[in-house]
C-alpha positions as CSV (number, residue, x, y, z in Angstrom):
1,M,-35.3,-1.2,-99.1
2,T,-35.7,-2.7,-94.8
3,N,-38.4,-5.4,-93.9
4,L,-40.7,-3.8,-91.8
5,N,-41.9,-7.8,-90.9
6,S,-38.6,-8.5,-89.5
7,S,-38.8,-6.2,-86.7
8,Y,-41.5,-4.7,-84.2
9,G,-43.7,-7.7,-84.2
10,N,-45.9,-6.0,-87.9
11,S,-47.7,-8.4,-89.2
12,P,-50.8,-8.2,-92.5
13,S,-53.2,-7.3,-89.8
14,G,-51.3,-4.5,-87.7
15,P,-49.0,-5.1,-84.5
16,Q,-49.4,-7.4,-82.0
17,P,-49.9,-5.6,-78.4
18,P,-47.0,-7.4,-75.7
19,R,-47.8,-10.0,-73.8
20,S,-48.6,-9.4,-69.6
21,L,-46.0,-11.3,-67.6
22,F,-48.9,-12.2,-65.0
23,S,-53.0,-13.8,-66.5
24,L,-55.4,-12.9,-65.2
25,R,-56.1,-15.5,-62.9
26,T,-52.3,-15.6,-61.5
27,V,-52.8,-12.4,-60.5
28,V,-56.3,-12.5,-59.0
29,I,-54.9,-15.5,-57.3
30,L,-52.2,-13.4,-55.7
31,L,-54.1,-10.1,-54.7
32,V,-56.7,-13.1,-53.2
33,A,-54.3,-14.6,-50.8
34,L,-52.0,-11.1,-49.9
35,L,-55.7,-9.9,-49.3
36,A,-56.0,-13.0,-46.2
37,G,-52.6,-12.8,-45.1
38,L,-52.8,-9.3,-44.6
39,V,-56.6,-9.5,-42.8
40,V,-55.6,-12.1,-40.9
41,G,-51.5,-11.0,-39.9
42,A,-54.0,-7.6,-38.7
43,L,-56.8,-9.8,-36.8
44,T,-53.8,-11.6,-34.9
45,F,-51.7,-8.7,-33.6
46,L,-55.1,-6.8,-32.9
47,A,-55.7,-9.4,-31.4
48,G,-53.0,-9.2,-28.4
49,Q,-49.8,-11.4,-30.0
50,N,-47.0,-10.1,-31.1
51,V,-45.7,-9.2,-34.4
52,A,-43.3,-12.4,-35.5
53,A,-47.3,-14.3,-34.3
54,A,-49.0,-12.2,-36.7
55,V,-46.4,-11.9,-39.6
56,L,-46.6,-16.1,-39.6
57,A,-49.7,-16.3,-39.2
58,G,-50.4,-13.8,-42.3
59,L,-48.0,-16.2,-43.8
60,G,-49.7,-19.2,-43.2
61,A,-52.7,-18.0,-44.7
62,S,-51.6,-16.8,-47.4
63,G,-50.3,-20.2,-48.7
64,V,-52.9,-22.0,-47.5
65,S,-55.8,-19.2,-49.5
66,L,-53.2,-19.5,-52.4
67,V,-53.3,-23.1,-52.6
68,G,-57.1,-22.2,-51.9
69,A,-57.9,-20.0,-54.4
70,H,-55.9,-22.1,-57.2
71,T,-58.0,-25.2,-57.0
72,L,-61.2,-22.8,-57.4
73,V,-60.1,-20.0,-60.1
74,Q,-61.2,-22.0,-62.9
């Protein structure tokens, strides 16, 4: 006889769904930072700067927007 409650998370209320790796808040903050970095990097490149300067500007904007979104999104 096997114990159904010992494996696969079967409980009296039914199987539990798997937990996600990131919370919704984390995903939103990371997407905001990614979008801000891409926009700033693209605008920097279109303004006539070289690719390295555009990448550095995008990375800086991503970091700043990550901190800003972290404080704003509750």
